[in-house]
VEXGU-962135 format. One record per atom (N, C-alpha, C): atom name; residue number from 1; x negated, y, z negated; residue in one letter. Coordinates in pm, 1 decimal. Atoms other than C-alpha are relative to their C-alpha. Layout:
<rs>
<r site="CA" pos="NUM" x="X" y="Y" z="Z" code="A"/>
...
</rs>
This chain:
<rs>
<r site="N" pos="1" x="-131.9" y="58.6" z="-9.4" code="M"/>
<r site="CA" pos="1" x="-1134.1" y="208.9" z="-712.4" code="M"/>
<r site="C" pos="1" x="101.8" y="98.9" z="56.7" code="M"/>
<r site="N" pos="2" x="-91.6" y="-100.3" z="-52.7" code="G"/>
<r site="CA" pos="2" x="-969.6" y="534.7" z="-616.8" code="G"/>
<r site="C" pos="2" x="12.3" y="-8.0" z="150.7" code="G"/>
<r site="N" pos="3" x="-3.7" y="11.1" z="-146.5" code="N"/>
<r site="CA" pos="3" x="-1067.1" y="492.3" z="-253.1" code="N"/>
<r site="C" pos="3" x="76.4" y="-124.2" z="44.6" code="N"/>
<r site="N" pos="4" x="-72.2" y="122.7" z="-33.5" code="L"/>
<r site="CA" pos="4" x="-933.9" y="137.7" z="-250.9" code="L"/>
<r site="C" pos="4" x="150.1" y="19.9" z="-17.7" code="L"/>
<r site="N" pos="5" x="-142.6" y="-27.8" z="21.7" code="A"/>
<r site="CA" pos="5" x="-602.0" y="255.9" z="-395.2" code="A"/>
<r site="C" pos="5" x="55.7" y="87.9" z="111.9" code="A"/>
<r site="N" pos="6" x="-44.3" y="-85.1" z="-111.3" code="K"/>
<r site="CA" pos="6" x="-580.8" y="525.7" z="-126.6" code="K"/>
<r site="C" pos="6" x="12.6" y="-80.5" z="128.6" code="K"/>
<r site="N" pos="7" x="-6.1" y="83.7" z="-120.2" code="A"/>
<r site="CA" pos="7" x="-654.9" y="270.2" z="144.5" code="A"/>
<r site="C" pos="7" x="122.5" y="-91.3" z="-4.6" code="A"/>
<r site="N" pos="8" x="-118.0" y="85.1" z="13.1" code="L"/>
<r site="CA" pos="8" x="-386.0" y="36.0" z="10.6" code="L"/>
<r site="C" pos="8" x="128.4" y="79.7" z="19.4" code="L"/>
<r site="N" pos="9" x="-117.3" y="-85.0" z="-18.5" code="T"/>
<r site="CA" pos="9" x="-138.7" y="324.0" z="-2.2" code="T"/>
<r site="C" pos="9" x="20.0" y="33.1" z="147.9" code="T"/>
<r site="N" pos="10" x="-8.8" y="-25.4" z="-143.9" code="G"/>
<r site="CA" pos="10" x="-218.5" y="409.4" z="359.6" code="G"/>
<r site="C" pos="10" x="49.3" y="-121.1" z="77.0" code="G"/>
<r site="N" pos="11" x="-46.8" y="122.5" z="-65.5" code="L"/>
<r site="CA" pos="11" x="-171.5" y="48.9" z="465.9" code="L"/>
<r site="C" pos="11" x="146.9" y="-27.2" z="-31.6" code="L"/>
<r site="N" pos="12" x="-141.2" y="17.1" z="36.0" code="A"/>
<r site="CA" pos="12" x="157.9" y="37.1" z="276.1" code="A"/>
<r site="C" pos="12" x="87.4" y="92.7" z="83.7" code="A"/>
<r site="N" pos="13" x="-76.2" y="-94.1" z="-83.4" code="A"/>
<r site="CA" pos="13" x="275.7" y="346.4" z="463.7" code="A"/>
<r site="C" pos="13" x="7.9" y="-50.2" z="143.9" code="A"/>
<r site="N" pos="14" x="0.1" y="55.2" z="-135.6" code="L"/>
<r site="CA" pos="14" x="173.4" y="188.1" z="795.6" code="L"/>
<r site="C" pos="14" x="95.2" y="-119.0" z="11.1" code="L"/>
<r site="N" pos="15" x="-90.2" y="115.5" z="-2.3" code="A"/>
<r site="CA" pos="15" x="356.9" y="-134.1" z="709.8" code="A"/>
<r site="C" pos="15" x="145.4" y="44.9" z="-8.1" code="A"/>
<r site="N" pos="16" x="-136.4" y="-51.7" z="7.5" code="F"/>
<r site="CA" pos="16" x="665.8" y="68.7" z="618.1" code="F"/>
<r site="C" pos="16" x="45.2" y="54.8" z="135.0" code="F"/>
<r site="N" pos="17" x="-33.8" y="-53.8" z="-132.2" code="V"/>
<r site="CA" pos="17" x="657.4" y="251.1" z="951.9" code="V"/>
<r site="C" pos="17" x="23.7" y="-114.2" z="99.1" code="V"/>
<r site="N" pos="18" x="-20.7" y="116.3" z="-86.8" code="L"/>
<r site="CA" pos="18" x="620.4" y="-82.2" z="1131.7" code="L"/>
<r site="C" pos="18" x="132.0" y="-69.4" z="-30.8" code="L"/>
<r site="N" pos="19" x="-128.0" y="62.2" z="36.3" code="A"/>
<r site="CA" pos="19" x="918.4" y="-219.4" z="935.7" code="A"/>
<r site="C" pos="19" x="116.6" y="78.7" z="56.9" code="A"/>
<r site="N" pos="20" x="-109.0" y="-82.6" z="-54.0" code="V"/>
<r site="CA" pos="20" x="1138.4" y="73.6" z="1034.7" code="V"/>
<r site="C" pos="20" x="4.1" y="-10.8" z="151.6" code="V"/>
<r site="N" pos="21" x="5.8" y="9.4" z="-145.9" code="T"/>
<r site="CA" pos="21" x="1021.2" y="57.4" z="1395.3" code="T"/>
<r site="C" pos="21" x="52.9" y="-134.2" z="48.8" code="T"/>
<r site="N" pos="22" x="-44.3" y="131.8" z="-45.5" code="S"/>
<r site="CA" pos="22" x="1075.8" y="-316.2" z="1425.7" code="S"/>
<r site="C" pos="22" x="147.3" y="-23.5" z="-30.0" code="S"/>
<r site="N" pos="23" x="-143.4" y="12.7" z="26.1" code="H"/>
<r site="CA" pos="23" x="1421.3" y="-280.9" z="1271.7" code="H"/>
<r site="C" pos="23" x="81.5" y="58.1" z="114.6" code="H"/>
<r site="N" pos="24" x="-75.8" y="-65.6" z="-106.0" code="F"/>
<r site="CA" pos="24" x="1535.5" y="-42.9" z="1543.6" code="F"/>
<r site="C" pos="24" x="-35.1" y="-52.3" z="139.4" code="F"/>
<r site="N" pos="25" x="44.0" y="41.2" z="-132.7" code="V"/>
<r site="CA" pos="25" x="1330.2" y="-171.8" z="1838.6" code="V"/>
<r site="C" pos="25" x="17.8" y="-150.1" z="19.3" code="V"/>
<r site="N" pos="26" x="-2.4" y="145.7" z="-9.4" code="G"/>
<r site="CA" pos="26" x="1323.6" y="-543.0" z="1765.0" code="G"/>
<r site="C" pos="26" x="-131.1" y="-53.6" z="-53.3" code="G"/>
<r site="N" pos="27" x="121.1" y="59.0" z="56.3" code="P"/>
<r site="CA" pos="27" x="1059.2" y="-785.7" z="1647.1" code="P"/>
<r site="C" pos="27" x="-125.9" y="39.3" z="79.0" code="P"/>
<r site="N" pos="28" x="129.8" y="-30.3" z="-60.1" code="L"/>
<r site="CA" pos="28" x="701.5" y="-672.3" z="1714.0" code="L"/>
<r site="C" pos="28" x="-91.2" y="-119.6" z="-22.3" code="L"/>
<r site="N" pos="29" x="91.2" y="115.0" z="5.2" code="V"/>
<r site="CA" pos="29" x="463.4" y="-958.4" z="1791.1" code="V"/>
<r site="C" pos="29" x="66.2" y="-114.8" z="-76.2" code="V"/>
<r site="N" pos="30" x="-81.9" y="106.6" z="60.1" code="S"/>
<r site="CA" pos="30" x="739.0" y="-1200.7" z="1683.1" code="S"/>
<r site="C" pos="30" x="-2.7" y="1.5" z="-152.7" code="S"/>
<r site="N" pos="31" x="-5.8" y="-16.4" z="145.0" code="T"/>
<r site="CA" pos="31" x="735.9" y="-1064.1" z="1326.1" code="T"/>
<r site="C" pos="31" x="121.9" y="84.6" z="-33.1" code="T"/>
<r site="N" pos="32" x="-123.2" y="-69.9" z="34.9" code="Q"/>
<r site="CA" pos="32" x="1060.8" y="-955.7" z="1165.0" code="Q"/>
<r site="C" pos="32" x="-28.6" y="118.8" z="-91.4" code="Q"/>
<r site="N" pos="33" x="15.1" y="-120.6" z="81.4" code="A"/>
<r site="CA" pos="33" x="1113.3" y="-626.8" z="981.1" code="A"/>
<r site="C" pos="33" x="-19.2" y="-33.1" z="-147.2" code="A"/>
<r site="N" pos="34" x="12.3" y="35.7" z="140.7" code="E"/>
<r site="CA" pos="34" x="1140.3" y="-804.1" z="646.8" code="E"/>
<r site="C" pos="34" x="-144.1" y="-30.6" z="-38.9" code="E"/>
<r site="N" pos="35" x="140.1" y="31.0" z="28.8" code="A"/>
<r site="CA" pos="35" x="780.3" y="-920.1" z="670.2" code="A"/>
<r site="C" pos="35" x="-81.4" y="127.6" z="-20.0" code="A"/>
<r site="N" pos="36" x="70.0" y="-126.7" z="16.4" code="Y"/>
<r site="CA" pos="36" x="651.5" y="-566.3" z="718.8" code="Y"/>
<r site="C" pos="36" x="45.2" y="70.2" z="-127.8" code="Y"/>
<r site="N" pos="37" x="-52.0" y="-62.0" z="119.8" code="S"/>
<r site="CA" pos="37" x="877.5" y="-441.9" z="441.0" code="S"/>
<r site="C" pos="37" x="-60.5" y="-63.4" z="-124.9" code="S"/>
<r site="N" pos="38" x="59.3" y="69.4" z="114.8" code="R"/>
<r site="CA" pos="38" x="747.8" y="-705.3" z="199.9" code="R"/>
<r site="C" pos="38" x="-148.3" y="33.1" z="-12.5" code="R"/>
<r site="N" pos="39" x="141.7" y="-36.9" z="2.6" code="A"/>
<r site="CA" pos="39" x="388.7" y="-627.3" z="296.3" code="A"/>
<r site="C" pos="39" x="-17.9" y="141.2" z="-54.0" code="A"/>
<r site="N" pos="40" x="6.7" y="-137.4" z="48.4" code="S"/>
<r site="CA" pos="40" x="451.1" y="-257.9" z="234.2" code="S"/>
<r site="C" pos="40" x="18.0" y="4.6" z="-151.0" code="S"/>
<r site="N" pos="41" x="-25.4" y="2.9" z="143.7" code="T"/>
<r site="CA" pos="41" x="591.9" y="-329.1" z="-110.8" code="T"/>
<r site="C" pos="41" x="-118.6" y="-59.6" z="-75.6" code="T"/>
<r site="N" pos="42" x="111.5" y="65.3" z="68.7" code="N"/>
<r site="CA" pos="42" x="308.5" y="-563.7" z="-206.4" code="N"/>
<r site="C" pos="42" x="-124.9" y="88.1" z="-1.7" code="N"/>
<r site="N" pos="43" x="116.4" y="-87.8" z="-4.2" code="L"/>
<r site="CA" pos="43" x="37.1" y="-320.6" z="-93.6" code="L"/>
<r site="C" pos="43" x="16.8" y="119.6" z="-93.7" code="L"/>
<r site="N" pos="44" x="-24.9" y="-112.0" z="90.7" code="A"/>
<r site="CA" pos="44" x="199.3" y="-33.9" z="-282.8" code="A"/>
<r site="C" pos="44" x="-12.7" y="-43.8" z="-145.2" code="A"/>
<r site="N" pos="45" x="13.0" y="50.1" z="136.7" code="L"/>
<r site="CA" pos="45" x="222.5" y="-245.6" z="-597.5" code="L"/>
<r site="C" pos="45" x="-145.5" y="-25.9" z="-37.2" code="L"/>
<r site="N" pos="46" x="143.5" y="18.1" z="25.7" code="L"/>
<r site="CA" pos="46" x="-146.2" y="-338.9" z="-566.5" code="L"/>
<r site="C" pos="46" x="-68.4" y="134.1" z="-25.7" code="L"/>
<r site="N" pos="47" x="58.4" y="-132.5" z="20.1" code="A"/>
<r site="CA" pos="47" x="-237.7" y="29.4" z="-536.0" code="A"/>
<r site="C" pos="47" x="38.0" y="55.5" z="-136.7" code="A"/>
<r site="N" pos="48" x="-43.6" y="-46.8" z="131.6" code="I"/>
<r site="CA" pos="48" x="-30.5" y="115.3" z="-843.7" code="I"/>
<r site="C" pos="48" x="-73.6" y="-74.4" z="-110.2" code="I"/>
<r site="N" pos="49" x="70.3" y="78.5" z="101.1" code="A"/>
<r site="CA" pos="49" x="-189.6" y="-168.0" z="-1040.0" code="A"/>
<r site="C" pos="49" x="-145.7" y="43.3" z="-12.6" code="A"/>
<r site="N" pos="50" x="138.4" y="-45.0" z="5.9" code="L"/>
<r site="CA" pos="50" x="-540.4" y="-51.5" z="-946.0" code="L"/>
<r site="C" pos="50" x="-12.7" y="133.9" z="-70.9" code="L"/>
<r site="N" pos="51" x="5.9" y="-131.1" z="64.5" code="V"/>
<r site="CA" pos="51" x="-467.3" y="305.2" z="-1052.8" code="V"/>
<r site="C" pos="51" x="26.2" y="-13.4" z="-149.1" code="V"/>
<r site="N" pos="52" x="-29.5" y="17.5" z="141.9" code="L"/>
<r site="CA" pos="52" x="-315.7" y="191.1" z="-1381.7" code="L"/>
<r site="C" pos="52" x="-112.8" y="-71.5" z="-74.0" code="L"/>
<r site="N" pos="53" x="104.5" y="77.4" z="65.6" code="A"/>
<r site="CA" pos="53" x="-595.6" y="-54.0" z="-1456.3" code="A"/>
<r site="C" pos="53" x="-133.3" y="73.5" z="-6.5" code="A"/>
<r site="N" pos="54" x="132.4" y="-59.4" z="-6.5" code="F"/>
<r site="CA" pos="54" x="-897.7" y="150.7" z="-1349.8" code="F"/>
<r site="C" pos="54" x="1.2" y="151.8" z="12.7" code="F"/>
<r site="N" pos="55" x="-8.6" y="-143.7" z="-25.3" code="G"/>
<r site="CA" pos="55" x="-772.9" y="507.3" z="-1307.8" code="G"/>
<r site="C" pos="55" x="-55.6" y="86.4" z="-109.7" code="G"/>
<r site="N" pos="56" x="45.6" y="-84.9" z="109.3" code="D"/>
<r site="CA" pos="56" x="-856.7" y="639.9" z="-1652.7" code="D"/>
<r site="C" pos="56" x="-144.2" y="-30.5" z="-41.3" code="D"/>
<r site="N" pos="57" x="139.5" y="32.3" z="32.3" code="R"/>
<r site="CA" pos="57" x="-1207.8" y="485.9" z="-1659.1" code="R"/>
<r site="C" pos="57" x="-100.2" y="80.8" z="79.5" code="R"/>
<r site="N" pos="58" x="89.6" y="-73.8" z="-87.6" code="V"/>
<r site="CA" pos="58" x="-1350.7" y="729.5" z="-1408.5" code="V"/>
<r site="C" pos="58" x="-91.8" y="92.1" z="-79.2" code="V"/>
<r site="N" pos="59" x="77.6" y="-98.2" z="74.3" code="G"/>
<r site="CA" pos="59" x="-1466.7" y="988.1" z="-1661.7" code="G"/>
<r site="C" pos="59" x="-61.8" y="-51.9" z="-128.1" code="G"/>
<r site="N" pos="60" x="53.9" y="54.7" z="123.8" code="V"/>
<r site="CA" pos="60" x="-1584.8" y="752.3" z="-1937.4" code="V"/>
<r site="C" pos="60" x="-150.4" y="21.2" z="-4.1" code="V"/>
<r site="N" pos="61" x="142.6" y="-20.6" z="17.6" code="G"/>
<r site="CA" pos="61" x="-1927.4" y="842.3" z="-2071.0" code="G"/>
<r site="C" pos="61" x="-46.1" y="139.8" z="33.9" code="G"/>
<r site="N" pos="62" x="36.1" y="-137.6" z="-34.1" code="R"/>
<r site="CA" pos="62" x="-1927.0" y="1200.8" z="-1949.0" code="R"/>
<r site="C" pos="62" x="61.2" y="94.3" z="-101.4" code="R"/>
<r site="N" pos="63" x="-57.6" y="-104.5" z="85.5" code="S"/>
<r site="CA" pos="63" x="-1881.7" y="1499.8" z="-2172.0" code="S"/>
<r site="C" pos="63" x="31.7" y="119.5" z="88.4" code="S"/>
<r site="N" pos="64" x="-44.3" y="-110.0" z="-85.4" code="V"/>
<r site="CA" pos="64" x="-1688.1" y="1778.6" z="-2011.9" code="V"/>
<r site="C" pos="64" x="1.8" y="128.6" z="-77.8" code="V"/>
</rs>
């Protein structure tokens, strides 16, 4: 789940960059900046939820 959270965080960063770019340049592929901004927020929230739900289960069953 850690890799999935990292991938979602990367996609959220990409969506944020697209939102900023489309705000200054204009709509990219007829999509407004708000759509990229909302996608960035949703992907980041999914990554946070995955880390909170499955993050502390990584070391279960191992003695350190």
